[in-house]
N, C-alpha and C positions, 0 to 999 in steps of 0.2 A: 722481172715479176712473174713469179710461178702460182698459180689459183687455179681451181678446179673442181669441177668434175660433176655440176649437177647434170649436166649431158656431156658425152663427148667430146660437142664443139667447144664449151667451154675450154677442157684441157687442150685442145688444138689450139685455144688463142693464150694457152698460159704466157708464153714469151711476150705477148704482142704489144708494142708500143704506142703511144699517140701516131699517127698517119697524119699527114697535113696535104694539102693541095685539093685539087678538082676530085670530090668523092664520086662523080660521074664518071671521071677517069680511072679508077683504084684499077690497080693491078694484082687481081688476086693472087697470081703465083709469086709476084713478088714480094708481097707481104709475105705470105707462106713461108716463102722460103728465108728471108730474112729473119722473122722473129716468132716459127713454130718448128720450123725443121730439129732443131736442136735438140728437141724432144721427140717427134715426131716421126723423123728422118725426111730425107728428102723427096721420099714417094707417099709419106703419109703412113706406114706400115709400122710406126712405134718403134722403129729401131734408132732412132737419135742417139748423138755422141752421150747424152745425157741422162737414157732413157734408165741407165742404171742405177741412178742415184734413186729410183721409187722403188719402195717394195711392191707395189703394183705396176707395174712396166706403163707407160702410155699404149691406148689401145690402139689395133689397128683400124685407121680411118678407110678404108679398102675395104673394109668389112661389111656391108651395109647397113651401118648405124644410119647413116644421112637419107637414105632412101624412107626412115621410118616414118620421115617429119617433113612439113610442110616449108618452104625457104621462110615466109614469114614466121612462121613456131621458132626454128631455129635461128634467126634474128634476133627476135626477140627472147630467149633463151641466154643467145650471148654477151647482151647489151641489157640485161635485167636479172640475170639469174641468181638464185640464191649463194652467196659463198660457202664453200665447203672446201674441205682442207686434203691436200696428197700426202700420205705417209711416206716419210724419209726412209731409205737401207742406210741404217747407221754403219754398218760396216764397210758400205760404200763409200759413204763420206772420210769414216778415218783414213783410207784408202788415200786418201787425199790430204793428207797432213801438210804438205806445202801452202794449202788454204789459207789456215789459221793466221799465218804472218802476213799472207795477203793482205787478206780480210783487217787484220788489225791493224795493219800500215794504214788503210783507206781511214778507218776510222778515228786514227788519228789525225787525220789532216783534215775531219769536217769544220772542226770549228774556226780553221783560217779560213777558208774558202769564201770569197763574194758571192755568195749566192745569186745575185740580180744580175748580176754579170755573168754568169754563168749558164744560167736559165736561159739569157739571150743570144749566148753562141750556142748552146744546145737548140733551141729554134733554126738557128743559119746550119747546123750541121746536117741535123733532120731533113731541110729542106735542098741543099746541094749536097752533102757529101755522105749521106745514108746509104744511098742506091749501090754503090761501090764498098764502102768501110763498113758499112753493117751499124743496127742501132746503137752499140755501144762501142765501136771501133774493130771489132773481130768481123773479117770481111765471111760471108757467108753466102750460099745459094747463088742464084742466075744471075750472073755483070751485063750490062750492058755489050752489044756489038762491038766487038775489039779491042775490049777493056781488058787487061790483063792483069792477072791476081793482084789484089793493092796489098798494101803493108798492112800488118796487123798495127795500128795505132795504141793497142793496150801494151805490144811489147815493150818490157823495161829498157832495152837496148835502142829502141826506137826515140823513148823519152830521153835518155842520156846522150845520145850521140847527136844528135839536133838541135839547134839552137831556136830561139823563135823566129830570129829573122831568118832562118832554115826554111824553118815552117811554113812563113807565110810569103817567102818568095815561090815555094812549090807551089800552093794554093794561086796564087797570081799567075805564075808562069809556068808551072808544071814541073817535073823533076824524074827524069829518065822515064818511066815506062807512065808515070801521070803525065796527063794531059792536063793544063791549065783551064780553071773554069772559066765557062761560058756562058752568061754574060760574067765579069768580075765579082768576085765577092766586095763589096762598099768597104773602105777603107776604115771608115768607122765602123766596121762589124768583124774589123779583125781581131782585136784586142779580145772580144768578147767569145770571139771563136775556138781563139787560142786558150785562152782560160780554159773552155771544156775540154779541147783536146789534152791539154795536160793533166786535167782530172782523171783521164783514162788509166785504167791499168787492170791487172788481175782482180786485185781488190775491188776496183770500181765494177767489175763483170758479177762478183760474188755477192755483192752489197746489194746489187740492183735487185739480182736473183730471188736472193734469201729474206733484207733486211727492207729495202724503203717501200715494200707496199704498207707497212705498218709504222715505220718512225722513220720516213718520208725521205726525201734524197739528202737533206741536209742534218737528218741524225733529230730531227726534233718530235718526232712522233705525230708528224701532220701526213700520214701517208693516206693512199685513196681506202683502204683497207679498215681504215680504223672509224668510216661511215659504219662499220657493222660489228666493231669488238671495241672492246675498253682500250682508248689510249693508254699509248705504253707508257709506262713509269721512269724508262730511263730516257734521257737525253744525253745524247752525244754533243756537250759543249766543253767548253774550257774546264769547268769546274768538276766537271765527271775526270778529266783525265789528272787533273789536281790531287784527286781523291783516290787514285788508285795506279801503282808502278806498271812498267809494260809486262811484268808476269801475271799481273791482274787481270788485265786487259785480255791478254790472250787464252786464260784460264776461261774467262766469260765468254771468248769467243767459241772456244771447247763446247761448252756448256750450251750455246746459242744452237749450233751443229748437230749436238745430240739431242736436244729436245724440242726446239720450236721447228714447227712445220710449215713451210712457204704454201701460201694461199691466193686464190684470186678471186679479186668483187667483181661484179657484174662490169662491163665494161661502156656504160653508157657514155662517159666522160673521156674515154681515151679512143673509142672505136664510132664512124655511124654508120649508121645502117646501112646506106650503099657499101662501106669498105666490107662490115660483115657480109653484107650478100656476094660481095667479089669474091670473097674468100670461100665460102661456101660453095660458089660456080665453079670455082677452080678444082675443087675436091672432086665433087660432082662431074664435071668432065675430063679432068685430068686421066691421063693415060694409068692402066695399072702397071 
C-alpha cells in the first residue's frame, strides 16, 4: 500500500507492512529494505524501481529532512499522520499495460478465497518466510548471511510448476538453495501457509499497492484507509463479476489505474513506535 506525505517519513513508509516479533529487537535496515526501498531506493536516494510511477518522485531521504525533527516527533508523524495522497504519473502507468491483466485476474479470484485461512497463512508467512522472500513473495533488500537469492513466489511459472505437496516439502526439508525451516512449521499451519502462497501473483502485488488500502484484502471495502475516507461503494464479490463481462472488468481496472491515487493512512495499527524508531535510526545512522 502506498500512502504519503505529511512528512517525508510517511512517504518513506509507503510500502511498510505489519511487522511482527519483538519490537525491542526491530531491525530498521531489514524493515526498510523489504518494505520501503522499492520507492525510495536501496540507500534512500529516491531512486527505487517504482519511483517513476509518481508525478513527484520520492524525496531523497538523505537530503537532510530527518535532521529537522526529533525522533519522537517523527515517530508521532509516522504513526498518527493525517492521510495525504500521492499523484500518479498516468503515462508511466499506461506503459505497464500488462498490469491491467494481472490485476483483473487477481480481482476475479477474490470471491473464492477463504480469507480466514489465508489470514492465518499470512501470519505464518510474515513470521517465517518474509525475511527472505519479502512481504509479498518478491525477494528484495538484504538477506540473512549465507542465504542465496530466493525464488520469486509471485512468478506464475513457480505457481504453475510446483504442486502443493512439493511446496510443502520445500518448506519442511528445503529445496536446492533453500534450507528447511528450523524449527519446522507445524503441520497444522501448512495448509494455511500454502493457501497464502497460492494467492501470491503479480496481480496480488498490484492490488496490495493500489487497492487494498481502501477495498481491503478481500475486496469488500474494509481497508485501513476507510477510517479517513468514504467506504468504497464497489465490492468485489460474486455478484460484481456476475454483472460484468471480462472486458468490463478490465475497463474498470484501466479507469482505476488512470484516476485513483494510492494513499497512506497513519500506521498506528501497522507499526509499533519501537519499529518506527528503528527505521528512523537506520536512516539517520546509515551510510550515504
